[in-house]
N, C-alpha and C positions, 0 to 999 in steps of 0.2 A: 414694687410690682415689676417695675422696668428690668432689674437686676434678675428678678426669677425667671423672666421672658429669655433673659440670655442664657441663664444656665439650662433651660428647659430646651433651647436651640441646640446647645452643645451636645446634650444627651442625644436628642433625635438625629444631629449629624453622625453621632457614632453608630446609630443602628443602620442608616442608610449607607454610610461608609464599609462596616461590615457586610450588609448584604451586597454591596456593590462587588467589593474584593472577592466574595465566595463565589458568588451567581455567576459573575462574568468569566472568572477563571475556570469554573467548573464548566459554563456553557460552551466555552472556548475548546475545552478538553474532548466533551462529548457532542460537539456540533449541536448544541440546543440554541436554535436561533432566538428563542424568546429570552432566554437568559443572555445570550449576548446583546440582544437589543436595549437591554435593561441598564447596560453601562452607561450609554450616553445620557439620558436622563437623570440617572441617579448622581452623575458628577455633577449636572448642571443644579441639581437641587441641593447638593451638599454645599455649594458656592452662595447660594441664596440663603441656606440657613445659618453659615459662618457670618455672611453681611449683616444679618440680624443681630447675631452675638456681638459683633465688633460695634455696631451703631448702638446698641442699647448701652454697651461700656462706656463710648464716647460720650452720649447724652448724660451718664451719672458724672462724668468730670465737667461737662458742661453747667450743669445745673447743681455742683458742688453738694453732690450726695455722698456725706462723709459716714452713712451709715454701711456703704461699701467699703470693706477694708483695704482693699488696694486702691481707690480713689484717696482714702484717708492718708494712706502711707505716701503717695505720690503727689499730692496738690492741697493747695489750701486758698483761701478766700481772697490771696493777694495776687495769687499767680495771674498772670496775664493769658486771656482767652487762648492766644495762639498756643502757648506751652500748655494750657489744660488740654486742649485737643491732641498735641504732640505726647504728653504725658499717656495716653493710652498704651502707649508702647513704651514708654519709659522705665519701666521695671520689667521684673520677671514673669508674672503671670500675664502682663499684658504684651510682651514681645512674644511670647509663645501663641497668643491669639494673634498676633500679626503674621506669625509664620502659618497658623491655620488657614488665614486669609490666602495666603501666598499660595498655599499647599493645594487648597480647593481651587484657587483662581488659576493656577496651571492646568489642573485637571479639565477646568471648564474649557481652556484654551483648546487643549487636544482635543474635546469633545466637539468643539466648534469647528476647528481649523484642521479636522482629518477627513474631510468626506472622502477624499481622492484615496483613502487607505481601506484595505480589507476591513471590514466589519470585525472578521474573529482576530484580527492582529491588534485594532484598538480596544477590544474587550479586553484581551491580556494586559495591554498598557494601562487601561483604566483601571483593571482588577489590581494591580500591582499599586497603584496609586492610593486606591481605596484602602488596601491593607496599611500602608505608609500612614494615611492620615487617620487611621483607626487606631493605630500605636500611639501617635501624638495627642488624641484626643483622650486616649486612657491616660496618659501623663498629665494633661491639664487637669480632668475632672477628678483624679485620685489624689494629685501632689500640688497643684499650682491653680486652682479654681479662681479666676478672677473676681466671681462674683458672691464670696463669701461676706455675709453681713456681720456687723458689730452692733451687739446689744449691751449697754445703750450706745446709741450713736456720738461721737464726739462732735463738739461744737466747731473746733476746728482741724484743720488737718495738717499733716507734717510738713509738707511741701514737698515739691519735686527736687531730685538731687541739684544744686547750683550749678555741677559740671555739665549737666544736660539742659540747662535753661539757655538754649542756643539755637539759631535757625538750622544748624547742622543734624539736630534730633529731628527735624522735620524729613529730612531727605535720605540721610546716611542709613538709617537701620532697614527702611524699606527697600532700598536700593541693593543693600547688602544681602536680606533674606531674599529676594527676588533671585539673586544669584544662586545662594546655597539651595532654596528649594527648586528653583529651576533645574539644577542637575539631577533631581528625582526624575525627570521625565526623560532623560537620556538613561538613567539607572532602568527605569521603567522598560524604556523599547529594548534595552539588552537582556533584562531578564524576559518579556516577552519573546525575544528571538531565540534565546535559550531553550524557553518551553516549547517552542515551534520547531525547533531543531533548524531554523533558517539563518545561519548566520554568513549572510551574503552582502553584496554591494547593494542590493534593494534596501535592506535594512539601515545600513549606512545612510544612503540618502535620506531615508525618513528621520532618523535621528540628529543626522548634522546640523539642520537649522535650529531645532532646541537647545542641542548642544550649544552652539554658537550665541543662542539668546543669553541662555543663562551666563556663560562667561562675560558677555557683553555687560549685564548687570553688575557682576560680582566685581568687574574692573572697575565700572563707575563706584560703586560702594566703596570700595577700597582706597579709590584716590580721593574720593570726598572725605573718608574718616581720616585719612592722612593729613589732608588739609586743616580739617577740624581741629586736630589735634594739635596743629602746626600753631593757629591763631588762638585756639581757645585756651591751652596749658601754659601759653608764656613760657615753652621751653626753647623754642627758636628751632627745634629740628624739624624733619618732616617724617623721619622713619626711626622706630628706636629698636626695634626688633624685640617689642613686649610679647609676652606669650599669647595674651590676646589679639594682637595684630597679627601674629604669625597663624593663629588659628583659622583665620581667612585667607592669608597668603598660600597656606600649602594645598587647599583645594583649587585655586587659582592656578598654581604650578602645573597639577595633573590634569586640571581642565584645559589648561593650554596644550599638554601633551594629548589630551583626548580629541578635540578637534583638528588636529594635525593628523591623527591616527585615522581618524573617520575618513577624512581625505583618501588616505590610500586605499581605505577598504573599500569607499565607494569607487574608486578609479579603476583599480587593480584586484579589488577581490581580495588582497595581502592583508597581513597584520590582523586577522579576524577575532584570535583568541585574544590577543595583545588590547585591541580595543575594548572588546568587551570588558575585559580585566580593569582597563583604565574607567569605564563607565563604573563599575561596580565601585573602584576605590574613589573616585570622585565625591560621590554622594557619600559613601561612608566617612570620608574624610571631612565632609561638611557635618556629618552627625557627631564627628569626633570633636570640631569646633564648637557645638552647641554644648557637647558634655563638658571642655573646659571652661567655658563662659559661665554655664548654670551649676556645674558641680560644687563651687566652694572650693576647689583644690588649688584654684590661682588667686594670688593676690595682686590686682591691677586695677589701675583706675576706668577700666573698661568693663570689669567683670561684674556680674550680678551676685550678691552676697545672698547665699541659699542655704538650705539645711541639707545635710551628707544624703537623705532619702531622693532627694530630687536627681542629683547625681547619680545615684545607683539604679535609678528608674533608666535615665537616659542610657547609660552603660548596658543596661540589661537591651535596651530597644537596638543599641549600637550593636550587642552581640548578636541579636536575633537576625539582624537585616544581613549583617556581614556573613555569618555563619551560613545561613540558609543559602544565599547568593555563591558564596565560594563553593558549597556542597554541589550544587545545581551546575555550577560551571565545571567543578570537577567530574561530574559525570557527564556532561555534554562534549567538554574539550577534547577529548580524545578522538571523537566522532567528526572533528570539523577538518577539512583540508586545509592544504598550506596556503592554497591561493597561487596568483600569478607569480611566476619566477623572476628574479631581477638580479643583477650583477653586482660586483663590489662597488662599483661607481655607477650610481643612479641615484633617481630621486626618491627612492624607496630608501637606500640604504641611508642617504643624507637624514631621511626624515626619522628613521629609526635611531639613528645615532642622536638625532637633536630630543628625542622621546627619552630616551635613556638618560641623556643629562638632565632634563630637566625633573624626570623621577627621582635621579639621586639627590638633585638639589632639593627635592621636597623632603628626601628621606634625611637630609644633613638638618633641616630645619624643623623636622619631627623630633629628632633626636636630641637637639639642642633644646627644644621645648620639653619635652617629657623627660628626659634624662632626671634632671633636678629633683621633679616630683617622685621619681623611684627612689632615688636615694634617700629623699626625706621620708616616704612611706616605708623604707626600710630600716629606720631609726640610725642612718650611717651620718647624720649629720645635714647641715644646709650647704646647698652648693648653688651659686649663681653663674648663669651663662648668660654672657651680654654681647653686645657688638663684636668686640676682638674675635670671639669663636665665629659668628656669623658671616663677618665680613672674609676671615681667611679660608672659611670652607665655601663661602657660596660664589666670591666672587671667581674663583679659578675654573669652577665648573661653568659659570655664565660664560666666560670668554670664547670657548669653542663654541657654545652656543650661538652666539653672537655673529661668529666667523660663519658659521654654516647658514645662518638666516639668509645671507646674500647668495649662497651657493645654490640651496634647495631650489629656489623659484626657477632658474636658467638651466637646471640638468634635466636630461630626459627620463623619461619612466623607461622601465626595463633597464636600459644602458645608456650611460653617458660617455663620452671622450674628453678627457683632461684637456686635449688641446683645442674642444669646442667652449669648453668651461673656461677657460684662459683668455680666449676671444673675447667672451662676453664680459668677463671680470677685470681686464688688465686696467681699463679706464678708471674703474671704482677704487683699484689696488693703489695705482698712482696718486690719485685725489686724496686718498686716506693716508697716504704716508706722507704726502706734503702738509695736509692740515694738520695731523699728529705730531710732526716734528716741530713746524713753523709756528702753529697757534699758541702753544704756553711761551713760547719767546715773546710773541706779541701782548700777552696777556700780563707781563711783567715778570713772571717765575716759572721757569722750567721744572716739570715734575715727570717723573716716567709713566705714573698713574694716570696723571692728566692726560698725557700724550698717548696713552692705548686707550682711555676712554674715548678721547676726541677721535682717534684714528677708527675705533670701531662705530661710533656713532656715524662717522663721514662713509664709511665702507657701507653700512647698508642704506643710508639716503641714497646715495651715488648709485647704487645698485637698482634701488626701488625707481629713481627717475630714468635710468637707462634703459631698464626693462621695459617701462611704461613707453618709452619714445621707439624703442627698436621694435615693439610688437605694432605700433601705429604704423610705422614705415612699412613693416611685412604686409600688414592687412589692408595697407592703403584707407583705413577709415579712423574717424576720430574717438575720442576718448570715451564719447558716450555709445559708442558701439560695442565696446569691450563687455565682457561678461561680468557683471557686477560681484559675482564672487571673486574672481580674479583681481577685480580693481580694490574690493575689500580687503584682500590679503596683503597687497601693497601697500594701502594705506595704514593698515595695522603696523605692518613693518617699520614704515615711515613714523609711524607714533613710537616706535620702540626706540628707533634713532633719537627722536627730540628727546624721549624720557632719558637716555644714556647720558646724553649730552648735558641736560639739565643736571642730574645726578654727578656727574664728572666735574662740572664747572663748581657747583655749590660746594662739594666737599672739598676741592682743590684750592678755592680763593673766599672761601668765608671767613670771616672776621667776627671775632666776639670780645665784648668788653663789658666788666662790672665795674662801675665806676660811683663815685660819691659825688652827689650835684647839689648845688645851692642855688637859688635864684641869681641867675647872670652867669652861672657857669657854663663853659662850653666844652664839647667833646667832639672829635673827628673820627670819621670812619668813612672808607672807600671814597674820599675825595669829598665829601658833605660834610657839612657843620651842622651841630644840635646844640641849641642854647636852652639851657633849663629856665623856664620864666615862673615857675610856682606850682603849687597844688590847690583846688579848688573843691570844695564840698558840694555834692549834686543828692537829691531824692530821686530815686528810682521807684518802679511801681510795687517792690518787694524788697529793695536794696538801699543800702546808703552806700554812696560812691566817692571815692577821692580820685579826682581827675586832674591828671598833668598837663601841663601847659608847654610844649618844647616846640621851639622854633626849626625847622628844618631849612636849612640854606645852602647855597654852592657859588665859591666865587662871590661871596658877598651879596647874591641876590637870595631874598627870602623865596622859598618855593611853596610852603605851606606849613600850618600849624598841624601838629601830631597830638592826640590825647588819648594817652594810655590811662588806664583806670585799674584802680584797686577798690574791688566790692565787698563789703559784707552784708550778706543776706540776714532779713531781719527774724527769720524762723529757727535758722539753725547756726545764727554767727559765724557762717562758714565764711574765710575770705577767698577772694577769686580774683585774678589777674585777668585783664581784659587788654593785650596788647596792641599797638597802634602800628599800623604798616603802611609805608609809602611805597607803591609798587608803579613801575613804567614798561613792564614786560620784560627787562632786561636785568633788573634786580629789586631786590628789597630791601629797604630801610625798616629795620625791625626794633620796637622801642617797648619795653615793658618796665612797669614800676615795680620795683622791691619793698623794702619796709623804712618806715620812718626812721630818721636818725636823729641826733642831736642838732640844735640851732637851726631847725628848719629845713636840713639837708633830707634828702633820700638817696637810698641806692637805686641805680638805674642800670637796667641791662641793654646794651646796644648791639645789634647784630648788622652786618652789612653781608646779603647774600646775592651773590650774581647768578641769574638766569635760573632762579628757582620755581619760575611760574612755569618753566618749559618742562618740568617733572610733571604737572597737571594737564598741562596742553596735550604733552604726549599721552597721558592715560586717555584723554577725551578722542585723539586721535585713533587709539586702538578701539574705542568703542565703537565708534563711527565707523571703523573698519568693519567691526562685526555685524552693524546695523545693514551697511551696504551689501553684506554677503547675503546675509538672511533674506534680503529683497531680492535675489537673483531669481529670474524668471522659471527657472527650471523646477525649483520648489513648490510653485504654483500650477504645474502641468500634471494631469493624470498619465501616471505610465500604465495604460491597459494592459500591455504584454506583460509588465513585470507583476501587476496586481492578478491576473488571471494564472500566473505561475506559481505565486505564492498562495493563491486559494486551493488550486489545483493539490499542490503537497500538504496545504494545515487541513484540507477536509472542509473548508468553511463555505459559506455563502455571502452573497451582498443583497443589501435591501434596495 
């Protein structure tokens, strides 16, 4: 009965979403105040209905109702309660229900936090979001119903994929989906602005905090995903250019370009067409990522194995969204003015070049990800595109983007003088040169790539610090008196610097060893000694583990015991490696058990990774920068004059 309630709630949500989309857009077009007013309550009702569906599926997992096919496929009676709850989104059908929860949640947030916006504009935004929600609801109800019953019900379930039985499952998908789906709000604002013919700075001001919030969540989701793969899969890397990893990285790159372009449109009323195109592209690429993960065209540890019908449906939804959006853009774009003029050397020009570099980088990643699929589909053989391609193409595009990151914030709008830029940046340039040339010598081995990476990281970080100090001196105020959006920008750029330094040092100085170890044998890495003491067996809640005891010491002093595991899950007999990591903020000593060998020996993989934590610390700083930016007080103030101007142009009314 509980499952039927969840299914009925989905059907009811579909009707509400269709009504919201059609009535809100029609009301905005015809000036019908009743239909316009329907948008906000409809969005809130949808969210509540999806909460009901989500809760019923969660309850089915908690009580082990294996008559629900999705529960039987992704759980069993031995699965710990925490993972039974997380298993709600551990498979295809549940992950789409999570998507719908996020989709309706964002629409609910728009309905609540948009009271300062014109009702007619909010109706258009919520109308677009309603139609997007309806599309995903049709997908779920027709191809991916999480409430289908099994008759007769099995006595036991098949268990959750052992790869997903980790705390990463609890946080990674929700954060990632909050980013994916959050860009639908920026997309909806762009479509609403096109429908109203109001592509101006006011629209950019409304859209910018929503786009930044989505970017914030996507940044955290990608970072957590890379950390999860790092310690769970036992590979010892942090990014593998896996096609499914790329599917989230591509919209992040275009979304980064979007939030910078929105800043220009808000400040100078420039880049209006380009900003709208980026908003459309970012959400469209999020849908493309969903297609890649759920279509079955990719073979990856991250991908869902599904039947082709689902991929075809998502591809159709992707085609409708992209096609209709670009058609509307083609109709409206020629009527949009060019906006404020600017010189070749100006902040606008620098941001434009940066946007182009990010867009080209995203295109390069798309090409490397999709080209093998096209070759395979055409029957021309199998082609693998891996890290060598991505590193060779991506890094040269990012070097000038990182150089411009320090220049843009100090350049004036409209026109900037090279002499003024040099005055601001000569100190960061000197410090970057010294660190880039000298630090590799101090680290023991000089490398041109390491020198370049450290110089770029130092260039950005020093420019950030100098920019903040110079502004506080000029305004004679403290840090708290500075605009939060400005501080958020600098904090995010500082996060990029820390990230670049972490990547550079890991790639330049990591070591890897695969060794045969017997009890009492020792291996050295990065100045540390690891002594293999043996392996003991232990019983987990739903697995049997072989746990290694490895003594970590330095200069004869024992630091701690490391316990890497080799698990065999009872339901699937699938082996899993659980690495042991000793971290101190400056390096990781990473140990993973391989296979048992003869005479009590084991194969053991040992990594030494300097500064690898800086990669995730940098991502956290970026996200905090985004959070600081969207908390800026100007996004909470009513702009009565702007509101009145938009209302007059749109022919709407306020409640």
